[in-house]
C-alpha positions in Angstrom: 0.0 0.0 0.0 1.3 3.4 -0.9 2.0 5.9 1.9 -0.4 8.8 2.2 0.3 12.0 0.3 -0.7 14.2 3.2 2.1 13.6 5.7 4.8 15.7 7.4 7.5 16.6 4.8 10.0 18.6 6.8 9.8 21.5 4.3 10.2 24.9 6.2 6.8 26.5 6.7 8.1 30.0 6.3 9.7 29.1 3.0 6.4 27.7 1.8 4.5 30.8 3.0 7.0 33.1 1.3 6.4 31.2 -2.0 2.7 32.1 -2.1 2.5 34.1 -5.4 -0.3 36.6 -4.6 0.9 39.3 -2.1 -2.5 39.6 -0.4 -2.9 35.8 -0.1 0.7 35.6 1.2 -0.1 38.2 3.9 -3.4 36.4 4.8 -1.5 33.0 5.0 1.1 34.5 7.3 -1.5 36.0 9.5 -3.5 32.8 9.6 -0.4 30.8 10.4 0.2 33.0 13.4 -3.4 32.9 14.5 -3.6 29.1 14.4 -0.3 28.7 16.2 -1.5 31.1 18.9 -4.9 29.2 19.2 -3.3 25.7 19.3 0.0 26.4 21.1 1.5 24.1 18.5 4.2 24.9 16.0 3.2 24.4 12.3 4.6 21.7 10.0 4.2 21.2 6.3 1.9 18.3 5.5 2.3 17.4 1.8 3.5 20.1 -0.6 1.0 22.8 0.4 -0.8 22.3 3.7 0.4 24.0 6.9 -0.7 21.7 9.7 -0.8 21.8 13.5 -0.8 18.8 15.7 -1.7 15.2 14.8 -5.2 13.7 14.4 -5.2 9.9 14.5 -8.1 8.0 13.0 -9.3 4.5 12.4 -10.9 3.4 9.2 -13.4 0.5 8.8 -11.5 -2.7 8.7 -9.1 -1.5 11.5 -6.6 0.4 9.4 -5.2 3.5 11.1 -3.9 6.7 9.8 -3.0 10.2 10.8 -3.3 13.7 9.5 -3.0 17.2 10.9 -5.4 18.1 13.7 -6.1 21.4 12.0 -4.5 23.1 9.1 -4.8 25.3 6.0 -3.6 25.8 2.5 -3.3 29.1 0.6 -4.8 28.2 -2.7 -5.1 30.7 -5.6 -8.8 31.4 -5.0 -9.1 31.0 -1.2 -7.6 30.0 2.1 -8.8 26.4 2.7 -9.0 25.4 6.3 -9.0 21.8 7.4 -10.4 20.2 10.5 -12.4 23.2 11.8 -15.8 21.9 10.8 -15.3 18.5 12.4 -17.9 18.4 15.2 -20.3 20.9 13.8 -18.5 24.2 14.4 -20.7 27.3 14.4 -19.8 29.6 11.6 -22.7 32.0 11.5 -20.7 34.9 13.0 -17.5 34.2 11.2 -18.0 36.4 8.2 -18.1 35.6 4.4 -17.1 32.0 3.8 -18.2 28.8 2.1 -17.9 25.2 3.1 -17.6 21.9 1.3 -16.4 18.4 1.9 -15.4 19.2 5.5 -13.4 22.3 4.5 -13.9 26.0 5.2 -13.1 28.4 2.4 -12.2 32.0 3.1 -11.4 34.4 0.2 -9.8 37.0 2.5 -9.3 37.5 6.2 -10.3 41.2 5.8 -14.0 40.6 6.5 -13.6 37.6 8.9 -14.0 37.9 12.6 -10.6 36.6 13.6 -11.7 36.1 17.2 -14.3 33.6 16.0 -11.8 31.9 13.7 -9.3 31.6 16.5 -11.9 30.1 18.8 -12.9 27.6 16.1 -9.3 26.6 15.6 -8.7 26.1 19.3 -11.8 24.1 19.8 -11.2 21.9 16.7 -7.6 21.3 17.8 -8.7 20.3 21.3 -11.3 17.9 19.8 -9.0 16.4 17.1 -5.7 16.1 18.8 -6.8 13.6 21.5 
């Protein structure tokens, strides 16, 4: 069986963040990295080629196979910041600001109109839930 693509790579996080092409997205990614690190108390690591992750979430699949991924994380994609793990457990997003969701991910175009206190709380609660 092939190893999972989403695993810790050892690539420096700051190097990855500096490589984000769009200056506004790069600034948002740096701010988001600091916000999540503050919320979790956990240093970021690169998971795969483009996901900045915090902590470890261990899970078990049907049939007994086990795996692990980041407890919470994000990727700075060209059209949005994609946050992983925050919606696990039914997080309340009504007061967050403009966003969309899909397949367990939270999509934010810009941090400019987001209530970062709500986002920080969501990251902290998701980290506590998922890093057990």
